[in-house]
C-alpha positions as MATLAB code, in Angstrom:
seq = 'MTVAETALRSVLRAHPSGVAVLTARGPAGPAGVTITSFTSLSARPALVSFALADTSSTWELIQDAEWFGVQLLGAHQTDLAERFATPGTDRFAPPTAWHTGPHGVPLLDDCPGWLVCARHDRFRVGDHHLVVAAVEHVREGEAATGLVHLHGGLRPVESTIVSRI';
ca = [
      25.763  -17.582   -1.242;
      22.694  -15.688   -2.433;
      20.826  -15.944   -5.705;
      21.097  -13.396   -8.463;
      18.630  -10.496   -8.283;
      17.237  -11.241  -11.754;
      16.620  -14.917  -10.910;
      14.860  -13.980   -7.664;
      12.648  -11.415   -9.389;
      11.771  -13.891  -12.139;
      10.651  -16.563   -9.673;
       8.740  -14.171   -7.405;
       6.754  -12.761  -10.340;
       4.689  -15.979  -10.140;
       3.625  -15.168   -6.553;
       0.492  -12.998   -6.510;
       0.693   -9.991   -4.187;
      -2.194   -7.843   -3.041;
      -2.183   -4.277   -4.350;
      -2.604   -1.334   -1.978;
      -1.848    2.368   -1.950;
       0.108    3.755    0.970;
      -0.582    7.397    1.822;
       0.743    9.863    4.364;
       0.865   13.565    4.983;
       4.273   14.664    3.726;
       6.115   17.920    4.406;
       4.647   19.519    1.246;
       1.215   17.860    1.273;
      -0.208   14.415    0.615;
       2.139   11.686   -0.575;
       1.377    8.179   -1.740;
       2.634    5.154   -3.609;
       1.332    1.801   -4.848;
       2.705   -1.081   -2.800;
       2.612   -4.861   -3.069;
       4.600   -5.451    0.115;
       1.687   -4.802    2.507;
       0.978   -7.617    4.959;
      -0.770   -8.305    8.230;
       1.626   -9.179   11.062;
      -0.468   -9.559   14.192;
      -4.082   -9.376   15.337;
      -3.248   -8.736   18.987;
      -1.857   -6.139   18.919;
      -3.107   -5.111   15.480;
       0.090   -4.689   13.449;
       0.755   -4.507    9.717;
       3.887   -3.896    7.666;
       5.079   -2.597    4.332;
       8.442   -2.018    2.699;
       9.690    0.711    0.381;
      12.920    0.673   -1.606;
      15.766    3.090   -0.954;
      15.179    4.360   -4.481;
      11.526    5.229   -3.853;
      10.980    8.969   -4.138;
       7.962    8.523   -1.859;
      10.148    7.149    0.946;
      11.891   10.518    1.157;
       8.494   12.205    1.585;
       7.023    9.879    4.211;
       9.977    8.500    6.145;
       9.242   10.762    9.134;
       5.452   10.363    9.039;
       3.859    9.137   12.252;
       0.551    8.172   10.579;
      -0.155    6.197    7.392;
      -3.188    5.264    5.350;
      -3.394    1.918    3.607;
      -6.007    1.618    0.881;
      -6.806   -1.924   -0.240;
      -7.602   -1.716   -3.948;
     -10.226   -3.505   -5.988;
     -10.019   -4.581   -9.628;
     -11.980   -1.445  -10.621;
      -9.004    0.656   -9.424;
      -6.312   -0.479  -11.848;
      -5.914    3.096  -13.152;
      -5.458    4.350   -9.578;
      -2.815    1.686   -8.859;
      -0.929    2.655  -12.021;
      -1.173    6.401  -11.234;
       0.305    5.907   -7.758;
       3.058    3.697   -9.215;
       4.143    6.330  -11.754;
       7.009    8.565  -10.549;
       6.870   12.291  -11.194;
       3.085   12.647  -11.346;
       0.763   14.575   -9.060;
      -0.954   11.466   -7.751;
      -3.583   13.419   -5.791;
      -4.672   15.676   -8.675;
      -7.959   14.912  -10.468;
      -9.199   12.387  -11.330;
      -7.991   11.032   -7.961;
     -10.820   11.355   -5.447;
      -9.646   11.574   -1.856;
     -10.372   13.151    1.505;
      -8.539   13.832    4.748;
      -9.051   11.094    7.336;
      -8.098   10.671   10.985;
      -4.795   12.290   12.015;
      -4.681   14.199    8.719;
      -3.989   11.060    6.680;
      -5.041   11.360    3.017;
      -7.518    8.568    2.175;
      -8.599    7.538   -1.313;
     -12.300    7.206   -2.076;
     -14.147    4.061   -3.222;
     -11.769    1.413   -1.837;
     -12.842   -2.026   -0.563;
     -10.990   -1.276    2.683;
      -8.975    1.367    4.528;
      -6.626    1.306    7.497;
      -5.153    4.260    9.357;
      -1.993    3.253   11.166;
       0.540    4.756   13.562;
       4.209    4.048   12.952;
       5.328    1.420   15.450;
       8.866    0.762   14.240;
      11.036    0.835   11.153;
      14.105   -1.056   10.069;
      16.566   -0.836    7.214;
      16.672   -4.279    5.601;
      18.809   -4.789    2.500;
      17.891   -2.113   -0.027;
      14.488   -1.441    1.607;
      12.945    0.214    4.638;
      10.537   -2.064    6.520;
       7.853   -0.212    8.469;
       5.743   -1.872   11.158;
       2.565    0.057   11.920;
      -0.160   -0.234   14.558;
      -3.659   -0.240   13.102;
      -5.743    2.444   14.832;
      -8.775    2.754   12.503;
     -10.348    0.462    9.881;
     -13.232    0.879    7.511;
     -14.713   -1.642    5.150;
     -16.016   -0.391    1.821;
     -18.233   -2.046   -0.734;
     -17.383   -5.645   -1.604;
     -15.319   -5.723   -4.788;
     -13.259   -8.036   -6.927;
      -9.697   -7.993   -5.555;
      -6.594   -6.751   -7.342;
      -3.261   -8.571   -7.367;
       0.116   -8.069   -8.997;
       1.140  -11.217  -10.877;
       3.670  -11.846  -13.661;
       4.442   -8.128  -13.886;
       0.850   -6.980  -14.350;
      -2.304   -6.146  -12.423;
      -4.972   -8.846  -12.389;
      -8.460   -9.180  -10.890;
      -9.051  -11.958   -8.383;
     -12.531  -13.222   -7.521;
     -13.446  -14.397   -4.053;
     -16.231  -16.813   -3.191;
     -15.635  -16.353    0.539;
     -18.030  -14.062    2.387;
     -16.323  -11.580    4.708;
     -16.341  -12.762    8.322;
     -15.812   -9.320    9.824;
];
């Protein structure tokens, strides 16, 4: 027996999730979407993962992409997170500032961190597509207050830990 979808969503809203923007070069140009499913899987080899719902219009645009960009967002990028979460908008139009990174991956400017990843594997799991990606390039930006999704909204999160990288 499984729990009801509404009960699961209600409970998980209390679990803070990091906010990132996933980007890729799609068939008609850059594509991207805000994600809260991004996670680190392994340091050796360097693997990360993310999941997109079957209903995501972005999944249709990036499902065949071999390379992905993951932008870790700071609290100063709430507007950017909301823009990339809004269906039907040109997410890369001004005021979005971006450039083309390694392997043609669109990368957003002014992020606390970036990863460029090669698709390693993908799986259909429930009503989502789980993508495992190998991290090929990383770049650390300016230190910033973090951004999490909690109780249905975006919230800043302070860190007193100094980066060890």
